[in-house]
N, C-alpha and C positions, 0 to 999 in steps of 0.2 A: 233573272231578268238582264238582258244585254241592253243598254242606252246608247242610242247614237245621236248626235245633234250635228245638224247639218247646215253648213254656213255658206253662201255663195261670196266667193272673194273674186278681186279684181285680177290678181295676180296669182296662180297656184304657187309658182317657185318662190315667190315673197313671203305667202303664207305658210309653205312648208319650211322656209329657213326660220321664221318668226318661232314657229311652234318647236321645231328642232332645238333653238335656242334655250327653250324653255327646259328643255331635258325630256321631253315626253316621245315615247317611243313610235316611231314609225311602222306602220303596219304594212309592208311593202307590198304583199298579197292582195291588199283592198285600196291599192294606191297606183294611179298611172299618169300620164300627163293631163287628163281633165280632173284631177282630184289626188288628195292625199288623206289619209286616213291615221289618225293618232290615239294611242291609248292612253286615257288621263288616268284612270287606274282600273285595275280588275277588268270588268266586264263595261266600261264607260269610255265611249270615243267621241272623238270630234272629227267629221267629216268636212275637208274643205274642198270644195267643189268650183270650178269656172261658172261663171254667170251663165254661160250658154249650157253647161251639163246641168245645172240646176233646173231650168227651166225646159231642159228636154225629159225630164223625169216628173212631170205633171206641174211643176211650180208655175203660177201666173205671174205676170210681170208685177202687179202688186206685192207677192211675196218677195221679189228678189230685191224690190228697190232700186235707189240710184246708188250709183260710186259716192262713197264717203257717208253714206247715212248711216247714223248710228244704229245699232242693235236695239230693237224694242224689247228685248229681253236681258236680265242679267243672270249667267250661270255662276252659282254660288257652289263651293264644295270645301269641303274640309281636310285640312292638314294636319300634320302630328305636333306642331309645335308654332310658337311663334317664330321662331328663326326661319322654319321652314316657309311660313306666310312671306316673312321679309327678303328670302332668298329667292323665292320664286318672283316676286315683283321686282326685284332688283334685276333679275333674269331678262324679265321681260322689258324693262326699261333700257338695259343694255342694247336689246334685239329691236329697238326703235317703238316699241309700245308707249302709250300715255299713262303715266300714273295718276291716279285719281286719290280720292280722300282714303284717309285713315279713320277707322272707327274704333274706340275701346269703350267696352262694356263691362260691369264685374265679371260677367259670363262668357265674353267672347271679345278677341280680337281679329278685325277685318279690314282688308285691303282693297283697293280697287285697281284694275288696269284695263285699257283698250287696246285690242291687238291693232294693226296698220290698217285693217279694214273697218275699223270702229266697233267691233264685237266688244261687249262689256264682261270682264270676269272679275269675280269677287272671291278671292280664296280667304278662308276664316280659320281659328283656332278656337275650339270651345275650352273651356278651362274645365277642370276635373275637380276643384275645389268646392267642398259643399259649401262654402261661404258665396260661390258666385251662383246664387238663383236667379232663374231666368225672372225677370220684372213682368208682373201682370198689370194690365189696365185697370183703374179702378172706375 
């Protein structure tokens, strides 16, 4: 299954520069003046499209939101190590992203960042340690 997350952005050029700085691969065959497509990993993609293009493909004004409106969702994904999480967040900060919280649990290390359009990303690393059991609520 392929996954495409589509985000309306204020400036396709600015968004393309930001996600390029993260080190994600641009799919040129799926990109153009109205949008850019990046491979996050495997068959998982993020589409960054102009607000005009987003509304042209059936999105209503309510879905597009106002410029600078934070994303109502968090996109979380796992990376291979704590260092990989820290490296991605450092690249996001250097490219103009806003760095948020760091959460450490016995079973997971997680960081947060927002891109220049306010989309919220949460890369994490899950421990493979047998003692890092996921807590359950009582």
